[in-house]
N, C-alpha and C positions, 0 to 999 in steps of 0.2 A: 504493501501499499505507499511506498515513496512515492511523496509528492502529495499523497490526499491529505487533508487536513481530515484526525480522528479526535472524536469527542472522547476524554478522558474524562477524570478524577481519581481524588485514592480511594479507595474502599476506606470504612470506618476500622481503625485497628483495633486490636483488644483479645480477639475471641480465637480459639486455637486454629480455628480456620483460616481466619485472617493472618496470622503469622505465616500458617503454608501459603497463603494466597502473596503476601510482601514480592515485591518486584513484580509484578506480573500486572502491572498496571497499564498493559496497551491490549486492546484485543486481536490485535493482528498478531500477539507472540506469547500469549500466554497458555499454558497447555489446554488440552483440548478437554478434560477435566475439569480444567479449574471453569473454562468458559461455559461446559454446562453444568455446574453446578449453578456460575450467575446467572446462565439462562433461567434456571429451575428455581432459583430466590425470586425472579419478578416476573417469573407466570405466577407464583404463589402472591406475590403482592400484586397483580392484575385481579387474580380471584377476590383478594381483599377489598379491593379498590371496587369492584364492582359489590360486594356487600356494602361497601359504606353507603352507595350510591342506589336503594332499592328502586324498580320501576322506572328506568331509563326509560326514554323511546326510542321506537327502533325502526323507522322509516323504509318504505322501498326506496328504490332510485329516482322512482320518478317522481314519489312527495315531497322526497327531498328536494330533488330539482326546480319543483315548481312549490315550496313552501315561500310562505309572507314573512315566515322566521328570521329571514336573510335579511341582517340590519347594518344600515351603513355606520360608517362611525358618526357619534352624536347623535345618532336617530333617536338613541333613547331618551335622550336631554330632550329630544325635541316634542319625541310624543309627550313627555310629562307635562312640559306647558302646555302642549293638549289638553290635557286632563285638567291640566290647574283650570284651565278655563271651564273647561266640562263645571269643574267646582264652583267655580265663582257664576254661571250661567246657569243654572240645569235644565232649565225650561227649554233651550235649545238641542238638549240632546237624550230629553223622552223618549226617542221613536230605537233607542240604541238598549233600553233597558232590557228587552227579552234577551239580549246575546251579549250581554257585559260580561258574564260569566260569575254575578253577584247571586247572592241572597234572596233579594227581592224581587221579581220579575215585574215589578210597575214602577220602581225606582232605578235610574242609570247609579250602578256605582261605578269609580272608578279605583276603588282599592285594589282589585281583583289583578287588571290590567299594571297598577303598578308594582304588584308583589310580582306578578311574572314579567317584567323586567328586568327587575331587581333577580331574581332569579338566573333567568338567562345570564344578566352579567358578571354573577360568580359560577356558575357552571362556564362561561366562554375562556375566564383564566384556566380554567382544568381541559378546559378542549383543546385549548394551543397550547397549553404545554405538550397535551399528550399527540397532537398534530405533530410540533417540534421531533417528538422523541419519534413518533412513526417514520418522522422522513427520513432522522438519519437511522433507526435502523433498517429502515428498507434501501437505504443507498447503501450501506455499509454490508446488504446482504449482496447487493448488483455489481458491487467490488468484488467480492471475495469469488462472487458467480464468473464474472470476467475472469481473473483470473485461470480459477479452475481451468473455463471453460476455452480458452486461450491457448493454455499448454496442453490440455486434453483432445482439441479439436485437432491441434498440432502431429501429436501422439498418435491420434485415430488416421491422419491424412496418411502416414508413412507405415503405421499396421497393416491398411488396405491395400497400398500398394503389395509391400512383402509378403501379406496373407495369401495370394496368388501363386505364390510357389512355395508356402509354407503352411501344409494341413495343419500342422498343431500352432500354431498363432492363429489360423482360419478361424479356428476350431474357439481359440481364447477369446477372440472379439466378436462373434458370433452375438452374443445378446446385444454392443454395440451395434451393427451391424442392422441387426433388427429394430433398436429404437429409431437410429436414423432414415433409417428406409422406409418410416410409417410417416404419413402426410399430419403437419404438424397443427395444430387447432390452437387458437389462444381461449383461455380461459375467460367468461365472463366477468367486467368488474363487479364486485360486488358495493361499491363506494356509492 
């Protein structure tokens, strides 16, 4: 991963496994067993994180693409100003009473919308952090894949040429030949 910026950070020191992991603060050089251990811990933390935030909404890709919930910078404050006006002049907004997510269908209530905007802002902080982490992990996966694929495909080209005259080599690379002979299909995007 020469020339690439790596996301680092020293693990918390103190426990017996941390003493063993000392000196392995680079994802590209730490032993695979240490990487496996850390990924396992990260996965366990993600399970804990999901448990901390019960009933998160999961939209379809179409719902996500067309959601009214994509707010621009400063839009929450602008909407709060409108809600302030609604509180000051409630008569103008009575028609919205049945769809304001409030308790009284006959009275326009701004509190539910205000609370929703506040919840959005709190969760957006986490969402932004997770998106940044997802990007870094995804980029690292791509980088390691490029390294493995670059060397692997070069070796496959050499092996394929030599396999024509070497039955044992041909047999050894048969699974790879089978894989590369099948038409590649792209996975659908889940995001």
